[in-house]
C-alpha positions in Angstrom: -25.4 -0.6 -69.6 -22.2 -1.3 -67.7 -21.3 -4.8 -68.8 -22.4 -7.7 -71.0 -21.9 -11.1 -69.5 -21.9 -14.0 -72.0 -23.7 -17.2 -70.9 -22.7 -20.5 -72.6 -24.6 -23.8 -72.6 -22.6 -27.1 -72.5 -23.4 -30.8 -72.9 -22.0 -31.9 -69.5 -18.5 -30.4 -69.8 -19.1 -26.9 -68.4 -16.8 -27.5 -65.4 -14.0 -28.9 -67.6 -14.3 -25.9 -70.0 -14.4 -23.4 -67.1 -11.4 -24.9 -65.4 -9.6 -24.4 -68.7 -10.8 -20.8 -69.0 -9.7 -20.2 -65.4 -6.2 -21.5 -66.2 -6.0 -18.8 -68.9 -7.7 -15.8 -67.3 -6.9 -16.6 -63.6 -9.2 -15.7 -60.8 -11.6 -17.8 -58.8 -15.1 -19.1 -59.5 -17.6 -16.9 -57.6 -20.4 -19.5 -57.9 -20.7 -23.2 -58.7 -24.2 -24.7 -58.3 -24.8 -28.3 -59.3 -28.2 -29.7 -60.3 -28.0 -32.0 -57.3 -27.8 -28.9 -55.0 -31.3 -28.0 -56.1 -32.9 -31.4 -56.0 -36.2 -31.6 -54.1 -39.6 -33.3 -54.4 -40.7 -30.4 -56.6 -37.5 -30.5 -58.7 -36.4 -34.1 -58.9 -32.9 -34.6 -60.4 -31.8 -37.9 -61.9 -28.6 -39.3 -60.4 -26.7 -39.0 -63.7 -27.5 -35.3 -63.8 -26.8 -34.4 -60.1 -23.1 -33.5 -60.6 -23.7 -31.4 -63.7 -23.4 -27.6 -63.5 -26.6 -25.6 -63.1 -24.6 -22.3 -62.8 -20.9 -21.5 -62.9 -19.4 -17.9 -62.9 -15.9 -16.7 -63.5 -15.1 -13.0 -63.2 -12.8 -11.8 -66.0 -11.3 -8.3 -65.4 -13.0 -5.7 -63.2 -16.6 -5.7 -64.5 -17.2 -8.9 -66.6 -18.3 -12.4 -65.7 -18.3 -15.5 -67.9 -21.3 -17.7 -67.0 -22.3 -21.2 -68.1 -24.4 -24.3 -67.3 -24.8 -27.8 -68.5 -28.0 -28.5 -70.4 -29.9 -31.4 -68.8 -30.3 -34.5 -71.1 -34.1 -34.2 -71.1 -33.7 -30.9 -73.0 -31.6 -32.5 -75.7 -28.0 -31.9 -76.7 -26.5 -28.5 -77.6 -25.1 -28.4 -81.1 -21.5 -27.6 -80.2 -20.6 -26.7 -83.8 -23.4 -24.3 -84.2 -22.6 -20.6 -84.2 -23.9 -19.8 -80.7 -22.2 -16.4 -80.4 -18.7 -14.9 -80.1 -17.1 -13.6 -77.0 -15.1 -10.5 -77.5 -12.1 -9.9 -75.2 -10.7 -6.4 -75.2 -7.0 -6.7 -74.1 -5.1 -3.9 -72.4 -1.9 -4.5 -74.4 -0.6 -6.5 -77.4 1.2 -8.8 -75.0 -1.9 -9.5 -73.1 -3.8 -10.1 -76.4 -1.2 -12.6 -77.5 -1.2 -14.4 -74.2 -5.0 -14.8 -74.1 -5.2 -15.7 -77.8 -2.5 -18.3 -77.4 -4.0 -19.8 -74.3 -7.6 -20.0 -75.4 -6.9 -21.1 -79.0 -4.8 -24.1 -77.8 -6.4 -27.2 -79.2 -8.9 -25.2 -81.2 -9.3 -23.9 -84.7 -7.8 -20.5 -85.6 -10.1 -18.7 -88.0 -8.1 -15.4 -88.2 -4.5 -15.4 -86.7 -3.8 -12.5 -84.3 -2.2 -9.7 -86.3 -2.7 -6.0 -87.2 -6.2 -5.6 -88.6 -7.3 -3.3 -91.4 -9.2 -1.2 -88.9 -6.2 -0.3 -86.8 -6.4 -2.9 -84.0 -4.4 -6.0 -83.1 -6.9 -8.9 -83.4 -7.5 -12.6 -83.9 -10.4 -14.9 -84.1 -10.8 -18.6 -83.3 -13.1 -21.4 -82.1 -11.7 -23.0 -78.9 -11.5 -26.7 -78.2 -15.0 -26.6 -76.7 -16.5 -25.1 -79.8 -16.9 -21.5 -78.4 -16.0 -18.7 -80.8 -13.7 -15.9 -79.5 -12.3 -12.6 -80.8 -9.3 -11.2 -78.9 -8.5 -7.6 -79.7 -6.2 -4.8 -78.5 -7.2 -1.3 -79.6 -4.4 1.2 -78.9 -6.9 4.1 -79.3 -8.8 3.0 -76.3 -5.8 3.4 -73.9 -6.3 5.9 -71.2 -4.0 7.4 -68.6 
């Protein structure tokens, strides 16, 4: 397996969240599909759902993509305080780890401040302002020439 790409469900704020993530990671969205883009007689989309995100993708680094969608109202709300999963970011330096940690944790809840870990890495853990849980880590043993 070459990559694992996390996919996150949102309650109508996927575009807002991904605009925030893009401001931290940089890059450009490779795909944005709205529910209204798929509307047809076979797949009717209520007007209040048409602008919601069916699929959004943001490449992060060389081989990873962060993906999300809004959950349509007829499927019920996503529990944003539920432990959906963590997204682990492996940074290439302590400085990069600090930048990403500081950017993504802004407005969120830090569960473990970024610092030297007992297992020899530089790591921190938090829940961002959208309820997504992250671990940012730099492992100097993984550096290659």
